[in-house]
N, CA, C, O and the ligand as a Tripos MOL2 file, in Angstrom:
@<TRIPOS>MOLECULE
protein
  269   267    68     0     0
PROTEIN
NO_CHARGES

@<TRIPOS>ATOM
      1 N          82.6820   37.1890  142.9640 N.3       1 MET1
      2 CA         84.1530   36.9560  142.9510 C.3       1 MET1
      3 C          84.5880   36.6470  144.3230 C.2       1 MET1
      4 O          84.1220   37.2150  145.3110 O.2       1 MET1
      5 N          85.5330   35.6900  144.3600 N.am      2 GLY2
      6 CA         86.0950   35.2550  145.6580 C.3       2 GLY2
      7 C          87.4400   34.6350  145.4570 C.2       2 GLY2
      8 O          88.0800   34.7750  144.4150 O.2       2 GLY2
      9 N          87.8490   33.9420  146.4960 N.am      3 LYS3
     10 CA         89.1440   33.2720  146.3680 C.3       3 LYS3
     11 C          89.1010   31.9850  147.1940 C.2       3 LYS3
     12 O          88.3150   31.8460  148.1320 O.2       3 LYS3
     13 N          89.9820   31.0410  146.8070 N.am      4 LEU4
     14 CA         90.1030   29.8090  147.5490 C.3       4 LEU4
     15 C          91.4900   29.8070  148.0750 C.2       4 LEU4
     16 O          92.4620   29.8570  147.3220 O.2       4 LEU4
     17 N          91.5880   29.7460  149.4310 N.am      5 CYS5
     18 CA         92.8870   29.7650  150.0750 C.3       5 CYS5
     19 C          93.2060   28.3560  150.5400 C.2       5 CYS5
     20 O          92.4050   27.7240  151.2280 O.2       5 CYS5
     21 N          94.3460   27.8790  150.1720 N.am      6 CYS6
     22 CA         94.7060   26.4860  150.5490 C.3       6 CYS6
     23 C          94.7070   26.2970  152.0400 C.2       6 CYS6
     24 O          94.2860   25.2570  152.5460 O.2       6 CYS6
     25 N          95.1840   27.3140  152.7530 N.am      7 VAL7
     26 CA         95.2630   27.1670  154.1700 C.3       7 VAL7
     27 C          93.8780   26.9960  154.8690 C.2       7 VAL7
     28 O          93.7940   26.4770  155.9820 O.2       7 VAL7
     29 N          92.8000   27.4490  154.1790 N.am      8 ASP8
     30 CA         91.4770   27.3000  154.6870 C.3       8 ASP8
     31 C          91.0470   25.8600  154.7550 C.2       8 ASP8
     32 O          90.1340   25.4870  155.4920 O.2       8 ASP8
     33 N          91.7260   25.0700  153.9700 N.am      9 TYR9
     34 CA         91.3520   23.6360  153.8380 C.3       9 TYR9
     35 C          92.3080   22.7440  154.5930 C.2       9 TYR9
     36 O          92.3430   21.5360  154.3570 O.2       9 TYR9
     37 N          93.0980   23.3230  155.5120 N.am     10 GLY10
     38 CA         93.8930   22.5920  156.4290 C.3      10 GLY10
     39 C          95.3030   22.2750  155.9370 C.2      10 GLY10
     40 O          96.0280   21.4870  156.5460 O.2      10 GLY10
     41 N          95.6630   22.8860  154.8590 N.am     11 PHE11
     42 CA         97.0950   22.7450  154.3810 C.3      11 PHE11
     43 C          97.9400   23.8350  154.8940 C.2      11 PHE11
     44 O          97.4930   24.9730  155.0370 O.2      11 PHE11
     45 N          99.1770   23.5040  155.1790 N.am     12 GLU12
     46 CA        100.1650   24.5150  155.5070 C.3      12 GLU12
     47 C         100.7960   25.0370  154.2570 C.2      12 GLU12
     48 O         101.9040   24.6450  153.8900 O.2      12 GLU12
     49 N         100.0890   25.9230  153.6000 N.am     13 CYS13
     50 CA        100.4050   26.2820  152.2520 C.3      13 CYS13
     51 C          99.8330   27.6850  151.9970 C.2      13 CYS13
     52 O          98.7400   27.9990  152.4680 O.2      13 CYS13
     53 N         100.5800   28.5450  151.2410 N.am     14 ASP14
     54 CA        100.0890   29.8910  151.0250 C.3      14 ASP14
     55 C          99.4410   30.0790  149.6210 C.2      14 ASP14
     56 O          99.2150   31.2030  149.1710 O.2      14 ASP14
     57 N          99.1660   28.9890  148.9830 N.am     15 PHE15
     58 CA         98.5370   29.0780  147.6960 C.3      15 PHE15
     59 C          97.1470   29.6920  147.7730 C.2      15 PHE15
     60 O          96.3600   29.3290  148.6470 O.2      15 PHE15
     61 N          96.8300   30.6290  146.8590 N.am     16 VAL16
     62 CA         95.5050   31.2270  146.7810 C.3      16 VAL16
     63 C          95.0930   31.2250  145.3540 C.2      16 VAL16
     64 O          95.8070   31.7360  144.4910 O.2      16 VAL16
     65 N          93.9570   30.6620  145.0920 N.am     17 ALA17
     66 CA         93.3920   30.6950  143.7240 C.3      17 ALA17
     67 C          92.4080   31.8730  143.7180 C.2      17 ALA17
     68 O          91.4960   31.9440  144.5410 O.2      17 ALA17
     69 N          92.6160   32.7860  142.7780 N.am     18 GLU18
     70 CA         91.7490   33.9730  142.7490 C.3      18 GLU18
     71 C          91.4450   34.2740  141.3040 C.2      18 GLU18
     72 O          92.3310   34.3300  140.4510 O.2      18 GLU18
     73 N          90.1760   34.4630  141.0570 N.am     19 SER19
     74 CA         89.7330   34.7190  139.6910 C.3      19 SER19
     75 C          88.3840   35.3240  139.6520 C.2      19 SER19
     76 O          87.6120   35.1500  140.5950 O.2      19 SER19
     77 N          88.0520   36.0370  138.5960 N.am     20 LYS20
     78 CA         86.7130   36.5820  138.5050 C.3      20 LYS20
     79 C          85.8170   35.4960  137.8730 C.2      20 LYS20
     80 O          84.5940   35.6370  137.8440 O.2      20 LYS20
     81 N          86.4220   34.4410  137.3820 N.am     21 ASP21
     82 CA         85.6760   33.3290  136.8060 C.3      21 ASP21
     83 C          85.6590   32.1640  137.8330 C.2      21 ASP21
     84 O          86.6730   31.5110  138.0820 O.2      21 ASP21
     85 N          84.4780   31.9430  138.4050 N.am     22 THR22
     86 CA         84.3930   30.9680  139.5420 C.3      22 THR22
     87 C          84.8060   29.5650  139.1160 C.2      22 THR22
     88 O          85.4970   28.8880  139.8780 O.2      22 THR22
     89 N          84.4170   29.1020  137.9430 N.am     23 SER23
     90 CA         84.7120   27.7600  137.5770 C.3      23 SER23
     91 C          86.2450   27.6290  137.2600 C.2      23 SER23
     92 O          86.8660   26.6040  137.5430 O.2      23 SER23
     93 N          86.8270   28.7300  136.6510 N.am     24 GLY24
     94 CA         88.2710   28.6980  136.4170 C.3      24 GLY24
     95 C          89.0460   28.6650  137.7270 C.2      24 GLY24
     96 O          90.0820   28.0050  137.8030 O.2      24 GLY24
     97 N          88.5860   29.3430  138.7380 N.am     25 MET25
     98 CA         89.2610   29.4060  140.0180 C.3      25 MET25
     99 C          89.1780   28.0300  140.6860 C.2      25 MET25
    100 O          90.1660   27.5600  141.2500 O.2      25 MET25
    101 N          88.0470   27.4020  140.6300 N.am     26 ILE26
    102 CA         87.9020   26.0370  141.1290 C.3      26 ILE26
    103 C          88.8240   25.0680  140.4250 C.2      26 ILE26
    104 O          89.4700   24.2290  141.0530 O.2      26 ILE26
    105 N          88.8770   25.1990  139.0910 N.am     27 GLU27
    106 CA         89.7720   24.2900  138.3600 C.3      27 GLU27
    107 C          91.2290   24.5230  138.8000 C.2      27 GLU27
    108 O          91.9760   23.5610  138.9790 O.2      27 GLU27
    109 N          91.6290   25.7620  138.9710 N.am     28 GLU28
    110 CA         92.9870   26.1040  139.3120 C.3      28 GLU28
    111 C          93.2880   25.5480  140.7040 C.2      28 GLU28
    112 O          94.3680   25.0010  140.9250 O.2      28 GLU28
    113 N          92.3800   25.6750  141.6160 N.am     29 PHE29
    114 CA         92.5540   25.1720  142.9780 C.3      29 PHE29
    115 C          92.6420   23.6460  143.0170 C.2      29 PHE29
    116 O          93.4830   23.0770  143.7130 O.2      29 PHE29
    117 N          91.7340   22.9770  142.2350 N.am     30 ALA30
    118 CA         91.6990   21.5380  142.1430 C.3      30 ALA30
    119 C          93.0140   21.0420  141.6140 C.2      30 ALA30
    120 O          93.5740   20.0860  142.1510 O.2      30 ALA30
    121 N          93.5240   21.6670  140.5710 N.am     31 LYS31
    122 CA         94.8320   21.3130  139.9660 C.3      31 LYS31
    123 C          95.9390   21.4530  140.9990 C.2      31 LYS31
    124 O          96.7920   20.5730  141.1140 O.2      31 LYS31
    125 N          95.9360   22.5490  141.7510 N.am     32 HIS32
    126 CA         96.9400   22.7730  142.7930 C.3      32 HIS32
    127 C          96.9610   21.6840  143.8380 C.2      32 HIS32
    128 O          98.0140   21.1320  144.1580 O.2      32 HIS32
    129 N          95.7640   21.3690  144.3820 N.am     33 THR33
    130 CA         95.7020   20.4050  145.4690 C.3      33 THR33
    131 C          96.1360   19.0040  144.9930 C.2      33 THR33
    132 O          96.7110   18.2140  145.7420 O.2      33 THR33
    133 N          95.8390   18.7460  143.7460 N.am     34 LEU34
    134 CA         96.2310   17.4790  143.1480 C.3      34 LEU34
    135 C          97.7410   17.4110  142.9560 C.2      34 LEU34
    136 O          98.4000   16.4680  143.3930 O.2      34 LEU34
    137 N          98.2800   18.4540  142.2780 N.am     35 ASP35
    138 CA         99.7150   18.5090  141.9790 C.3      35 ASP35
    139 C         100.6110   18.6160  143.2130 C.2      35 ASP35
    140 O         101.6390   17.9460  143.3050 O.2      35 ASP35
    141 N         100.2000   19.4810  144.1750 N.am     36 GLU36
    142 CA        101.0380   19.7980  145.2740 C.3      36 GLU36
    143 C         100.7360   18.9180  146.4850 C.2      36 GLU36
    144 O         101.6420   18.6360  147.2690 O.2      36 GLU36
    145 N          99.5580   18.4990  146.6510 N.am     37 HIS37
    146 CA         99.1800   17.7690  147.8860 C.3      37 HIS37
    147 C          98.7120   16.3580  147.6280 C.2      37 HIS37
    148 O          98.4720   15.5870  148.5570 O.2      37 HIS37
    149 N          98.5850   16.0230  146.3450 N.am     38 GLY38
    150 CA         98.1380   14.6510  146.0010 C.3      38 GLY38
    151 C          96.6910   14.3210  146.3810 C.2      38 GLY38
    152 O          96.3010   13.1580  146.4840 O.2      38 GLY38
    153 N          95.9330   15.3560  146.5780 N.am     39 ILE39
    154 CA         94.5000   15.2030  146.9320 C.3      39 ILE39
    155 C          93.6600   15.7100  145.7870 C.2      39 ILE39
    156 O          93.8450   16.8350  145.3230 O.2      39 ILE39
    157 N          92.7520   14.9010  145.3360 N.am     40 GLU40
    158 CA         91.8620   15.3320  144.2570 C.3      40 GLU40
    159 C          90.4970   15.7020  144.7840 C.2      40 GLU40
    160 O          89.7450   14.8620  145.2770 O.2      40 GLU40
    161 N          90.1980   16.9800  144.6680 N.am     41 TYR41
    162 CA         88.8660   17.4330  145.0420 C.3      41 TYR41
    163 C          87.9580   17.5020  143.8010 C.2      41 TYR41
    164 O          88.3930   17.9620  142.7460 O.2      41 TYR41
    165 N          86.7570   17.0650  143.9190 N.am     42 SER42
    166 CA         85.8630   17.2230  142.8280 C.3      42 SER42
    167 C          85.3570   18.6900  142.7700 C.2      42 SER42
    168 O          85.3440   19.3840  143.7870 O.2      42 SER42
    169 N          84.9600   19.1280  141.6200 N.am     43 LYS43
    170 CA         84.4620   20.5130  141.5210 C.3      43 LYS43
    171 C          83.2300   20.7140  142.4070 C.2      43 LYS43
    172 O          83.0010   21.7880  142.9630 O.2      43 LYS43
    173 N          82.4590   19.6550  142.5120 N.am     44 GLU44
    174 CA         81.2460   19.7400  143.3690 C.3      44 GLU44
    175 C          81.6640   19.9690  144.8320 C.2      44 GLU44
    176 O          81.0520   20.7700  145.5380 O.2      44 GLU44
    177 N          82.6950   19.2670  145.2710 N.am     45 ALA45
    178 CA         83.1610   19.4670  146.6690 C.3      45 ALA45
    179 C          83.7160   20.8510  146.8790 C.2      45 ALA45
    180 O          83.4730   21.4560  147.9220 O.2      45 ALA45
    181 N          84.4640   21.3770  145.9090 N.am     46 LEU46
    182 CA         84.9890   22.7350  146.0800 C.3      46 LEU46
    183 C          83.9210   23.7530  146.0210 C.2      46 LEU46
    184 O          83.9970   24.7820  146.6920 O.2      46 LEU46
    185 N          82.8790   23.4850  145.1980 N.am     47 MET47
    186 CA         81.7670   24.4090  145.1610 C.3      47 MET47
    187 C          81.0480   24.4750  146.5350 C.2      47 MET47
    188 O          80.6000   25.5390  146.9640 O.2      47 MET47
    189 N          80.9560   23.3440  147.1840 N.am     48 GLN48
    190 CA         80.3490   23.2900  148.5000 C.3      48 GLN48
    191 C          81.1650   24.0650  149.4960 C.2      48 GLN48
    192 O          80.6100   24.7250  150.3750 O.2      48 GLN48
    193 N          82.4900   23.9980  149.3760 N.am     49 PHE49
    194 CA         83.4010   24.7950  150.2710 C.3      49 PHE49
    195 C          83.1330   26.2910  150.0290 C.2      49 PHE49
    196 O          83.0230   27.0640  150.9810 O.2      49 PHE49
    197 N          83.0300   26.6850  148.7880 N.am     50 MET50
    198 CA         82.7710   28.0600  148.4460 C.3      50 MET50
    199 C          81.4830   28.5040  149.0300 C.2      50 MET50
    200 O          81.4060   29.5760  149.6300 O.2      50 MET50
    201 N          80.4870   27.7260  148.8750 N.am     51 LEU51
    202 CA         79.1300   28.1040  149.3510 C.3      51 LEU51
    203 C          79.1360   28.2530  150.8860 C.2      51 LEU51
    204 O          78.5140   29.1560  151.4450 O.2      51 LEU51
    205 N          79.8500   27.3480  151.5280 N.am     52 ARG52
    206 CA         79.9140   27.4270  153.0030 C.3      52 ARG52
    207 C          80.6640   28.6400  153.4120 C.2      52 ARG52
    208 O          80.2770   29.3270  154.3570 O.2      52 ARG52
    209 N          81.7490   28.9260  152.7120 N.am     53 LYS53
    210 CA         82.5860   30.0400  153.1460 C.3      53 LYS53
    211 C          81.9310   31.3610  152.9680 C.2      53 LYS53
    212 O          81.9930   32.2260  153.8420 O.2      53 LYS53
    213 N          81.2790   31.5300  151.8000 N.am     54 TYR54
    214 CA         80.6940   32.8150  151.4830 C.3      54 TYR54
    215 C          79.2080   32.8490  151.7400 C.2      54 TYR54
    216 O          78.5950   33.9120  151.6460 O.2      54 TYR54
    217 N          78.5970   31.6920  152.0680 N.am     55 ASN55
    218 CA         77.2000   31.6340  152.4410 C.3      55 ASN55
    219 C          76.3720   32.4040  151.4510 C.2      55 ASN55
    220 O          75.6140   33.3080  151.8030 O.2      55 ASN55
    221 N          76.5330   32.0290  150.2150 N.am     56 SER56
    222 CA         75.8600   32.7670  149.1430 C.3      56 SER56
    223 C          75.3980   31.7950  148.0610 C.2      56 SER56
    224 O          76.0860   30.8180  147.7680 O.2      56 SER56
    225 N          74.2710   32.0540  147.4870 N.am     57 SER57
    226 CA         73.8200   31.2500  146.3600 C.3      57 SER57
    227 C          74.3940   31.7530  145.0380 C.2      57 SER57
    228 O          74.2300   31.1270  143.9910 O.2      57 SER57
    229 N          75.0630   32.8890  145.1120 N.am     58 LYS58
    230 CA         75.5780   33.5290  143.8920 C.3      58 LYS58
    231 C          76.5060   32.5830  143.1350 C.2      58 LYS58
    232 O          76.4700   32.5070  141.9060 O.2      58 LYS58
    233 N          77.3450   31.8570  143.8950 N.am     59 TYR59
    234 CA         78.3220   30.9650  143.2550 C.3      59 TYR59
    235 C          77.6240   29.7830  142.6470 C.2      59 TYR59
    236 O          78.0160   29.3020  141.5830 O.2      59 TYR59
    237 N          76.5890   29.3090  143.3120 N.am     60 GLU60
    238 CA         75.8390   28.1790  142.7700 C.3      60 GLU60
    239 C          75.2090   28.5820  141.4490 C.2      60 GLU60
    240 O          75.2060   27.7900  140.5070 O.2      60 GLU60
    241 N          74.6710   29.8000  141.3530 N.am     61 ASP61
    242 CA         74.0830   30.2510  140.1160 C.3      61 ASP61
    243 C          75.1190   30.2880  139.0290 C.2      61 ASP61
    244 O          74.8740   29.8500  137.9050 O.2      61 ASP61
    245 N          76.2970   30.8200  139.3690 N.am     62 LEU62
    246 CA         77.4090   30.8870  138.4260 C.3      62 LEU62
    247 C          77.7780   29.5000  137.9450 C.2      62 LEU62
    248 O          78.0060   29.2590  136.7590 O.2      62 LEU62
    249 N          77.8270   28.6170  138.8910 N.am     63 TYR63
    250 CA         78.2960   27.2770  138.6020 C.3      63 TYR63
    251 C          77.2960   26.5960  137.6680 C.2      63 TYR63
    252 O          77.6630   25.9210  136.7060 O.2      63 TYR63
    253 N          76.0620   26.7950  137.9810 N.am     64 MET64
    254 CA         74.9740   26.1460  137.1330 C.3      64 MET64
    255 C          75.0660   26.6720  135.6610 C.2      64 MET64
    256 O          74.8220   25.9420  134.7010 O.2      64 MET64
    257 N          75.4190   27.9340  135.5490 N.am     65 GLN65
    258 CA         75.5320   28.4840  134.1910 C.3      65 GLN65
    259 C          76.6820   27.9820  133.4340 C.2      65 GLN65
    260 O          76.6270   27.8780  132.2090 O.2      65 GLN65
    261 N          77.7530   27.6570  134.1330 N.am     66 THR66
    262 CA         79.0450   27.2770  133.4530 C.3      66 THR66
    263 C          79.2180   25.7740  133.4370 C.2      66 THR66
    264 O          80.0630   25.2730  132.6950 O.2      66 THR66
    265 N          78.4390   25.0210  134.2380 N.am     67 ALA67
    266 CA         78.6840   23.5480  134.3360 C.3      67 ALA67
    267 C          78.3670   22.8710  132.9960 C.2      67 ALA67
    268 O          78.5060   21.6540  132.8710 O.2      67 ALA67
    269 ZN         98.4580   24.1450  148.6960 Zn       68 ZN68
@<TRIPOS>BOND
     1     1     2 1
     2     2     3 1
     3     3     4 2
     4     3     5 am
     5     5     6 1
     6     6     7 1
     7     7     8 2
     8     7     9 am
     9     9    10 1
    10    10    11 1
    11    11    12 2
    12    11    13 am
    13    13    14 1
    14    14    15 1
    15    15    16 2
    16    15    17 am
    17    17    18 1
    18    18    19 1
    19    19    20 2
    20    19    21 am
    21    21    22 1
    22    22    23 1
    23    23    24 2
    24    23    25 am
    25    25    26 1
    26    26    27 1
    27    27    28 2
    28    27    29 am
    29    29    30 1
    30    30    31 1
    31    31    32 2
    32    31    33 am
    33    33    34 1
    34    34    35 1
    35    35    36 2
    36    35    37 am
    37    37    38 1
    38    38    39 1
    39    39    40 2
    40    39    41 am
    41    41    42 1
    42    42    43 1
    43    43    44 2
    44    43    45 am
    45    45    46 1
    46    46    47 1
    47    47    48 2
    48    47    49 am
    49    49    50 1
    50    50    51 1
    51    51    52 2
    52    51    53 am
    53    53    54 1
    54    54    55 1
    55    55    56 2
    56    55    57 am
    57    57    58 1
    58    58    59 1
    59    59    60 2
    60    59    61 am
    61    61    62 1
    62    62    63 1
    63    63    64 2
    64    63    65 am
    65    65    66 1
    66    66    67 1
    67    67    68 2
    68    67    69 am
    69    69    70 1
    70    70    71 1
    71    71    72 2
    72    71    73 am
    73    73    74 1
    74    74    75 1
    75    75    76 2
    76    75    77 am
    77    77    78 1
    78    78    79 1
    79    79    80 2
    80    79    81 am
    81    81    82 1
    82    82    83 1
    83    83    84 2
    84    83    85 am
    85    85    86 1
    86    86    87 1
    87    87    88 2
    88    87    89 am
    89    89    90 1
    90    90    91 1
    91    91    92 2
    92    91    93 am
    93    93    94 1
    94    94    95 1
    95    95    96 2
    96    95    97 am
    97    97    98 1
    98    98    99 1
    99    99   100 2
   100    99   101 am
   101   101   102 1
   102   102   103 1
   103   103   104 2
   104   103   105 am
   105   105   106 1
   106   106   107 1
   107   107   108 2
   108   107   109 am
   109   109   110 1
   110   110   111 1
   111   111   112 2
   112   111   113 am
   113   113   114 1
   114   114   115 1
   115   115   116 2
   116   115   117 am
   117   117   118 1
   118   118   119 1
   119   119   120 2
   120   119   121 am
   121   121   122 1
   122   122   123 1
   123   123   124 2
   124   123   125 am
   125   125   126 1
   126   126   127 1
   127   127   128 2
   128   127   129 am
   129   129   130 1
   130   130   131 1
   131   131   132 2
   132   131   133 am
   133   133   134 1
   134   134   135 1
   135   135   136 2
   136   135   137 am
   137   137   138 1
   138   138   139 1
   139   139   140 2
   140   139   141 am
   141   141   142 1
   142   142   143 1
   143   143   144 2
   144   143   145 am
   145   145   146 1
   146   146   147 1
   147   147   148 2
   148   147   149 am
   149   149   150 1
   150   150   151 1
   151   151   152 2
   152   151   153 am
   153   153   154 1
   154   154   155 1
   155   155   156 2
   156   155   157 am
   157   157   158 1
   158   158   159 1
   159   159   160 2
   160   159   161 am
   161   161   162 1
   162   162   163 1
   163   163   164 2
   164   163   165 am
   165   165   166 1
   166   166   167 1
   167   167   168 2
   168   167   169 am
   169   169   170 1
   170   170   171 1
   171   171   172 2
   172   171   173 am
   173   173   174 1
   174   174   175 1
   175   175   176 2
   176   175   177 am
   177   177   178 1
   178   178   179 1
   179   179   180 2
   180   179   181 am
   181   181   182 1
   182   182   183 1
   183   183   184 2
   184   183   185 am
   185   185   186 1
   186   186   187 1
   187   187   188 2
   188   187   189 am
   189   189   190 1
   190   190   191 1
   191   191   192 2
   192   191   193 am
   193   193   194 1
   194   194   195 1
   195   195   196 2
   196   195   197 am
   197   197   198 1
   198   198   199 1
   199   199   200 2
   200   199   201 am
   201   201   202 1
   202   202   203 1
   203   203   204 2
   204   203   205 am
   205   205   206 1
   206   206   207 1
   207   207   208 2
   208   207   209 am
   209   209   210 1
   210   210   211 1
   211   211   212 2
   212   211   213 am
   213   213   214 1
   214   214   215 1
   215   215   216 2
   216   215   217 am
   217   217   218 1
   218   218   219 1
   219   219   220 2
   220   219   221 am
   221   221   222 1
   222   222   223 1
   223   223   224 2
   224   223   225 am
   225   225   226 1
   226   226   227 1
   227   227   228 2
   228   227   229 am
   229   229   230 1
   230   230   231 1
   231   231   232 2
   232   231   233 am
   233   233   234 1
   234   234   235 1
   235   235   236 2
   236   235   237 am
   237   237   238 1
   238   238   239 1
   239   239   240 2
   240   239   241 am
   241   241   242 1
   242   242   243 1
   243   243   244 2
   244   243   245 am
   245   245   246 1
   246   246   247 1
   247   247   248 2
   248   247   249 am
   249   249   250 1
   250   250   251 1
   251   251   252 2
   252   251   253 am
   253   253   254 1
   254   254   255 1
   255   255   256 2
   256   255   257 am
   257   257   258 1
   258   258   259 1
   259   259   260 2
   260   259   261 am
   261   261   262 1
   262   262   263 1
   263   263   264 2
   264   263   265 am
   265   265   266 1
   266   266   267 1
   267   267   268 2
@<TRIPOS>SUBSTRUCTURE
     1 MET1         2 RESIDUE 1 A MET
     2 GLY2         6 RESIDUE 1 A GLY
     3 LYS3        10 RESIDUE 1 A LYS
     4 LEU4        14 RESIDUE 1 A LEU
     5 CYS5        18 RESIDUE 1 A CYS
     6 CYS6        22 RESIDUE 1 A CYS
     7 VAL7        26 RESIDUE 1 A VAL
     8 ASP8        30 RESIDUE 1 A ASP
     9 TYR9        34 RESIDUE 1 A TYR
    10 GLY10       38 RESIDUE 1 A GLY
    11 PHE11       42 RESIDUE 1 A PHE
    12 GLU12       46 RESIDUE 1 A GLU
    13 CYS13       50 RESIDUE 1 A CYS
    14 ASP14       54 RESIDUE 1 A ASP
    15 PHE15       58 RESIDUE 1 A PHE
    16 VAL16       62 RESIDUE 1 A VAL
    17 ALA17       66 RESIDUE 1 A ALA
    18 GLU18       70 RESIDUE 1 A GLU
    19 SER19       74 RESIDUE 1 A SER
    20 LYS20       78 RESIDUE 1 A LYS
    21 ASP21       82 RESIDUE 1 A ASP
    22 THR22       86 RESIDUE 1 A THR
    23 SER23       90 RESIDUE 1 A SER
    24 GLY24       94 RESIDUE 1 A GLY
    25 MET25       98 RESIDUE 1 A MET
    26 ILE26      102 RESIDUE 1 A ILE
    27 GLU27      106 RESIDUE 1 A GLU
    28 GLU28      110 RESIDUE 1 A GLU
    29 PHE29      114 RESIDUE 1 A PHE
    30 ALA30      118 RESIDUE 1 A ALA
    31 LYS31      122 RESIDUE 1 A LYS
    32 HIS32      126 RESIDUE 1 A HIS
    33 THR33      130 RESIDUE 1 A THR
    34 LEU34      134 RESIDUE 1 A LEU
    35 ASP35      138 RESIDUE 1 A ASP
    36 GLU36      142 RESIDUE 1 A GLU
    37 HIS37      146 RESIDUE 1 A HIS
    38 GLY38      150 RESIDUE 1 A GLY
    39 ILE39      154 RESIDUE 1 A ILE
    40 GLU40      158 RESIDUE 1 A GLU
    41 TYR41      162 RESIDUE 1 A TYR
    42 SER42      166 RESIDUE 1 A SER
    43 LYS43      170 RESIDUE 1 A LYS
    44 GLU44      174 RESIDUE 1 A GLU
    45 ALA45      178 RESIDUE 1 A ALA
    46 LEU46      182 RESIDUE 1 A LEU
    47 MET47      186 RESIDUE 1 A MET
    48 GLN48      190 RESIDUE 1 A GLN
    49 PHE49      194 RESIDUE 1 A PHE
    50 MET50      198 RESIDUE 1 A MET
    51 LEU51      202 RESIDUE 1 A LEU
    52 ARG52      206 RESIDUE 1 A ARG
    53 LYS53      210 RESIDUE 1 A LYS
    54 TYR54      214 RESIDUE 1 A TYR
    55 ASN55      218 RESIDUE 1 A ASN
    56 SER56      222 RESIDUE 1 A SER
    57 SER57      226 RESIDUE 1 A SER
    58 LYS58      230 RESIDUE 1 A LYS
    59 TYR59      234 RESIDUE 1 A TYR
    60 GLU60      238 RESIDUE 1 A GLU
    61 ASP61      242 RESIDUE 1 A ASP
    62 LEU62      246 RESIDUE 1 A LEU
    63 TYR63      250 RESIDUE 1 A TYR
    64 MET64      254 RESIDUE 1 A MET
    65 GLN65      258 RESIDUE 1 A GLN
    66 THR66      262 RESIDUE 1 A THR
    67 ALA67      266 RESIDUE 1 A ALA
    68 ZN68       269 GROUP 0 **** ****
């Protein structure tokens, strides 16, 4: 479990996507960045952000299961 903070990606924004479901969290964050900032991140790109931030293969495993 983790969270995606908009501010971590260079936005002046306090949005945080938090969920126990990794793919759901990524979807929520992707929707937010598109709706609010007009930037479309692919799920693959967001997964890479997650992996870099938490330095864990746990999320990759989760992602592979739900992809
Ligand atoms: Zn934002």
